[in-house]
C-alpha positions in Angstrom: -0.1 -0.2 0.1 1.3 3.5 -1.0 2.6 5.6 2.0 0.1 8.1 1.4 -2.9 5.8 2.3 -1.1 4.2 5.0 -0.5 7.6 6.6 -4.1 8.6 6.2 -5.8 5.4 7.5 -3.6 5.3 10.4 -4.5 8.9 11.1 -8.0 8.6 10.8 -8.0 5.3 13.5 -6.0 7.4 15.7 -8.2 10.5 15.8 -11.2 8.1 16.4 -9.5 6.7 19.1 -8.5 10.0 20.8 -12.0 11.4 20.3 -13.7 8.5 21.9 -11.3 8.3 25.2 -13.0 11.0 27.1 -12.2 14.4 25.5 -14.5 13.8 22.4 -17.6 14.1 24.6 -17.6 17.9 24.3 -16.6 18.5 20.5 -15.2 21.9 19.9 -13.1 23.1 17.0 -10.2 23.3 19.2 -10.4 20.0 20.8 -10.9 18.3 17.1 -7.9 20.3 15.6 -5.7 19.4 18.8 -6.7 15.5 18.2 -5.8 15.7 14.5 -2.6 17.2 15.0 -1.4 15.0 17.8 -2.5 11.7 16.0 -0.4 13.1 13.0 2.4 13.7 15.2 2.5 10.3 16.4 2.3 8.9 13.0 5.2 11.1 11.2 8.8 10.1 11.1 11.3 12.7 12.0 12.2 13.2 8.3 8.6 13.5 7.5 8.2 16.3 10.1 11.2 18.2 8.6 9.8 17.8 5.3 6.3 19.7 6.5 8.7 22.7 7.2 9.8 23.3 3.5 8.0 25.9 1.1 8.6 25.0 -2.5 8.3 27.8 -5.1 5.9 26.9 -8.0 6.9 29.2 -11.0 5.7 29.6 -14.3 7.0 27.3 -17.1 9.2 25.0 -14.9 11.7 22.8 -16.6 11.0 19.1 -16.9 14.0 18.6 -14.5 12.5 20.8 -11.9 8.9 19.4 -12.4 10.6 16.0 -11.7 12.6 17.2 -8.6 9.2 18.7 -7.0 7.2 15.7 -7.7 10.1 13.7 -5.8 10.1 16.1 -2.8 6.4 16.0 -2.5 5.9 12.1 -3.0 8.9 10.7 -1.5 9.9 13.2 1.1 6.4 14.7 2.2 7.2 18.6 1.5 4.3 20.3 3.3 3.9 23.7 1.5 4.0 25.6 -1.6 4.4 29.3 -2.9 2.8 30.3 -6.0 4.7 32.8 -8.1 3.5 35.1 -10.9 2.0 33.9 -14.3 -1.3 32.8 -15.8 -3.7 31.2 -13.4 -4.7 28.0 -14.9 -1.3 26.4 -15.4 -0.8 26.9 -11.7 -4.0 25.5 -10.8 -3.4 22.4 -13.0 0.1 22.1 -11.3 -1.5 22.8 -7.5 -3.9 19.9 -8.5 -1.4 17.5 -9.7 1.0 18.1 -6.5 -2.0 17.9 -4.1 -2.9 14.3 -5.4 0.7 13.3 -4.6 0.8 14.7 -1.2 0.2 12.4 1.8 -0.9 15.2 3.6 -2.7 18.3 2.0 -0.1 21.0 1.2 -0.5 24.4 2.5 -0.4 26.9 -0.3 0.8 30.4 -0.1 1.2 33.5 -2.3 1.8 37.2 -2.1 -1.4 38.9 -2.5 -0.8 42.5 -1.1 -3.1 44.2 -3.4 -5.3 41.1 -4.1 -4.7 37.8 -6.4 -4.0 40.2 -9.1 -0.3 40.8 -7.6 0.3 37.2 -9.0 -2.5 36.7 -11.7 -3.6 39.1 -14.3 -6.9 37.4 -14.5 -8.0 39.3 -11.6 -8.7 42.9 -10.8 -5.8 44.8 -8.7 -6.8 46.8 -5.9 -4.8 50.1 -5.4 -1.3 49.9 -3.7 -1.3 50.0 0.1 0.2 53.7 0.0 -2.7 54.7 -2.0 -5.0 53.2 0.4 -3.2 55.0 3.0 -5.0 58.1 1.7 -8.5 56.9 2.8 -9.8 58.5 5.9 -11.2 57.6 9.2 -13.4 54.8 10.0 -14.1 54.5 6.4 -10.5 53.5 5.7 -10.8 50.7 8.4 -14.2 49.3 6.7 -13.0 49.5 3.2 -9.9 47.9 3.9 -11.5 45.1 6.0 -13.9 44.5 3.2 -11.0 44.4 0.7 -9.2 41.7 3.1 -12.5 39.8 2.9 -12.7 39.8 -0.9 -9.0 38.9 -1.3 -9.6 36.0 1.1 -12.3 34.8 -0.8 -10.2 35.0 -4.1 -7.4 33.1 -2.6 -9.8 30.4 -0.8 -11.5 29.7 -4.1 -7.9 29.0 -5.5 -7.2 26.6 -2.5 -4.5 29.2 -1.3 -4.8 29.4 2.3 -1.7 31.7 3.2 -1.3 35.5 1.9 2.1 36.8 2.6 0.4 40.1 3.6 -0.1 42.9 5.1 3.1 44.8 5.0 3.5 46.4 8.3 6.5 48.3 7.4 6.6 52.0 8.3 7.8 54.1 5.5 8.2 58.0 6.0 9.0 58.6 2.1 7.2 56.2 -0.3 10.3 56.7 -2.7 13.3 56.8 -0.6 12.3 53.7 0.9 12.7 50.3 -0.8 9.2 49.3 0.3 7.6 52.7 0.2 4.6 51.8 -2.1 3.8 48.5 -0.4 3.5 50.4 3.0 0.3 52.1 4.0 1.8 55.1 5.8 4.7 56.9 7.6 2.8 57.0 10.7 3.1 53.8 12.9 -0.2 54.0 14.7 -1.9 54.3 11.1 -0.1 51.4 9.6 -1.0 49.4 12.6 -4.8 50.3 12.1 -4.8 49.5 8.4 -2.5 46.6 8.4 -5.0 45.1 11.1 -8.0 45.8 9.2 -6.6 44.1 6.3 -5.6 41.1 8.6 -9.1 40.7 10.0 -10.7 40.7 6.9 -8.6 37.9 5.5 -8.6 35.9 8.6 -12.3 36.2 8.9 -12.5 34.3 5.5 -10.3 31.4 6.8 -7.0 32.8 5.1 -3.9 33.1 7.3 -2.4 36.8 7.1 1.3 37.0 7.3 2.7 40.5 8.6 5.7 41.5 7.1 8.7 42.6 7.0 9.6 42.1 10.8 10.9 44.1 12.8 10.3 46.8 10.3 11.7 47.6 6.7 10.6 50.8 6.2 13.9 52.7 7.3 15.9 51.0 4.5 17.0 52.2 0.9 18.6 48.8 0.3 16.7 46.2 -1.4 17.3 42.9 0.7 16.8 41.2 -2.7 20.3 42.1 -3.7 22.2 42.8 -0.3 21.7 43.4 3.3 20.3 46.5 4.7 21.6 47.7 8.0 19.4 49.9 10.1 21.1 51.9 12.9 18.1 52.7 14.8 18.3 52.6 18.7 16.0 50.6 20.7 13.9 53.6 21.6 13.6 54.4 17.9 12.6 50.7 17.2 9.9 50.5 19.9 8.3 54.0 18.8 8.2 53.3 15.1 9.2 50.0 13.5 7.9 47.5 16.1 4.3 49.6 16.8 2.1 48.0 13.9 3.8 44.4 14.7 2.7 45.0 18.3 -0.9 45.7 17.3 -1.2 42.8 14.9 0.1 40.3 17.3 -2.4 41.5 19.9 -5.1 41.4 17.4 -4.2 37.7 16.4 -2.3 37.7 13.1 -1.2 34.1 12.3 2.1 34.6 11.0 5.0 37.0 10.9 7.6 37.3 8.2 11.3 38.2 9.4 13.3 40.4 7.3 16.9 39.9 5.8 18.3 43.0 7.5 20.8 43.8 10.0 19.6 45.7 13.2 22.6 46.0 15.8 20.7 47.5 18.5 18.7 44.1 18.3 21.7 41.8 17.4 25.2 43.2 18.1 26.7 40.4 15.8 25.7 42.0 12.7 23.8 38.8 11.1 20.4 39.4 9.4 17.3 39.3 11.6 16.3 36.1 9.7 19.0 34.2 11.1 19.1 35.8 14.6 18.0 34.2 17.7 18.0 37.5 19.7 15.2 38.6 17.0 13.3 35.7 16.6 13.2 34.2 20.2 14.3 37.2 22.2 12.3 40.0 20.8 9.5 38.5 18.9 8.6 35.4 21.0 9.6 36.6 24.5 9.2 40.4 24.5 6.3 40.8 22.1 4.7 37.7 23.0 4.1 36.1 19.5 3.0 32.5 19.6 1.9 32.1 16.0 4.1 31.0 13.1 7.4 32.7 12.4 9.0 32.5 8.7 11.6 34.6 7.0 11.6 36.3 3.7 12.8 34.0 0.6 16.0 32.4 1.8 17.5 32.8 -1.7 17.9 36.6 -1.3 21.1 38.1 -1.2 20.3 39.8 2.3 20.8 36.5 3.7 22.5 34.2 1.3 25.2 36.3 0.3 28.5 34.5 1.3 26.7 31.4 2.7 25.8 27.9 0.8 22.1 27.3 0.5 22.5 24.3 3.2 24.2 27.0 5.5 21.3 29.3 5.0 18.5 26.9 5.4 19.9 25.3 8.6 20.7 28.8 10.1 17.3 30.0 9.5 15.9 26.8 11.3 18.0 27.1 14.2 17.3 30.9 14.7 13.5 30.3 15.3 11.8 30.1 11.7 9.1 27.3 11.9 9.3 27.0 8.0 11.9 27.7 5.4 10.6 29.8 2.1 11.8 28.9 -1.1 15.1 27.1 -0.2 17.5 25.4 -2.8 18.9 22.1 -1.8 15.8 21.0 -0.2 16.6 17.1 0.1 20.1 18.1 1.5 18.6 20.2 4.0 15.9 17.8 5.2 18.6 15.2 5.4 20.8 17.4 7.5 18.3 18.7 10.1 17.0 15.1 10.4 20.6 13.7 11.1 21.3 16.5 13.3 18.1 15.5 15.4 19.1 11.7 15.1 22.4 12.3 16.7 21.2 14.7 19.4 22.9 17.5 18.4 19.7 19.6 17.9 16.6 18.8 20.1 13.6 16.9 18.9 11.4 19.1 21.1 12.4 22.3 18.9 11.4 20.3 15.6 8.0 19.2 17.2 7.0 22.7 18.1 7.6 23.9 14.8 5.7 21.1 13.1 2.8 21.4 15.6 2.3 25.1 14.3 2.4 23.8 10.8 -0.2 21.1 11.4 -2.5 23.2 13.5 -2.8 25.9 10.7 -3.6 23.1 8.3 -6.1 21.7 11.0 -7.9 24.9 11.4 -8.4 25.4 7.8 -10.2 21.9 7.8 -7.4 20.2 5.7 -8.1 17.0 7.9 -11.7 16.8 7.8 -13.1 13.9 6.0 -15.1 16.1 3.3 -11.9 18.4 2.6 -10.9 18.3 -1.2 -7.8 20.3 -2.1 -8.6 20.1 -5.7 -9.8 23.5 -7.5 -12.6 23.1 -9.8 -14.6 25.7 -11.6 -12.2 28.3 -12.1 -13.6 30.3 -14.7 -16.9 30.9 -12.6 -14.8 31.7 -9.6 -12.7 34.5 -11.3 -16.0 35.8 -12.8 -17.4 36.2 -9.6 -14.4 37.6 -7.8 -14.0 40.1 -10.5 -17.8 41.3 -10.0 -17.3 41.6 -6.1 -13.9 43.4 -6.5 -15.3 45.8 -9.2 -18.1 47.0 -6.9 -15.8 47.4 -4.0 -12.9 49.2 -6.1 -15.7 51.6 -7.2 -16.3 52.4 -3.2 -12.6 52.8 -2.7 -12.4 55.2 -5.6 -15.1 57.3 -4.5 -13.6 57.6 -1.2 -10.1 58.4 -2.3 -11.7 61.4 -4.6 -13.0 62.7 -1.4 -9.8 62.5 0.5 -7.8 65.5 1.9 -4.5 63.6 2.3 -2.1 64.5 -0.9 0.4 61.8 -2.2 3.3 61.8 -4.3 3.7 59.8 -7.5 6.8 59.6 -9.8 6.1 61.0 -13.2 9.2 60.6 -15.9 11.5 60.0 -13.0 10.2 63.2 -10.8 8.0 63.4 -7.9 4.6 64.8 -8.5 2.1 66.1 -5.7 -1.1 64.6 -6.5 -3.7 66.9 -4.9 -7.3 66.1 -4.0 -10.2 67.6 -6.2 -10.4 70.7 -4.0 -6.6 71.5 -4.9 -5.4 70.7 -1.2 
């Protein structure tokens, strides 16, 4: 019998045993999910647990070699998650369906949809960038951005995507001097916190896990961490009063995930290493000081902000050891799974550390219904879902456009390389 069927049959029997042994008398969602997770924890080998922490990149037009490697990593190793990149939606859905059919456990699929599914898929209508949404005023801003979060959540859920690497919670005083300026709601930390939280609640109310990024705040940088590592010389007082403010609000309001940036902040870690491989950042600041108990990931581990001067295996294992729960878009995946598994088998690294990470992954899957008997990860009726989403999004975008037309907040838009101050209709 195939490994997939063996795991699922044993898992079902264990869950039934758990639920009928006393705690199943008062069935709540929490109890059911805990039972599902603990049953799986008993069934998975150490190697299979490590594989659940890997997020594979699925990009457009992969080579035959890449497809074969992905198939093997899903089928033979049990890799647990995917991230979908930019391109036509239909081939991505076909590929997701193929990989889901190979997986012993349903794959947790993620994407970047900061301004909606259109950030990755041209078939959808794009919402305004976050900097433009930041011009919305008062309670209307929260209501509209919350509604946008719900619409985006429905777009993604229709596609079998349950994680959105958004909202951006960076505080960017200048949208063009900072590397992520247009992706930030505002230069005001309180305002960023309010609007990012509204977007998060909208998505999570639709069953989509939000991920606040780029912790502990990328807004002060002019360097793009895709190409080199930014260094931020803020002292702790500046961090506490600016960059950390939105993240603390999101943590307090229940954000599911936080993405740590590839940037050095000596006030947090004097060694100068990127925050993404910094224990003082992930465990000291984020977990202990700010009290975050959800899932921690980092930005993609192939970015030069962390990868420069390190092999892929060195980066992957450093991210794991520093406190990340999952490893985003790694190279040398099989080698990484083997290395972490061997380190745990020899006692060099604690099994308890791995189990804590895997429980977080499996809990997200359980809460999304992945282990319920009627769950089906296959995506169907794509054309109808896109048409319905475009209709919903067009109506909401009309409301957003009308609200923006009445805004008294100016914004700066680059025109031909220059900055142009765009005023409201009253000339303010």
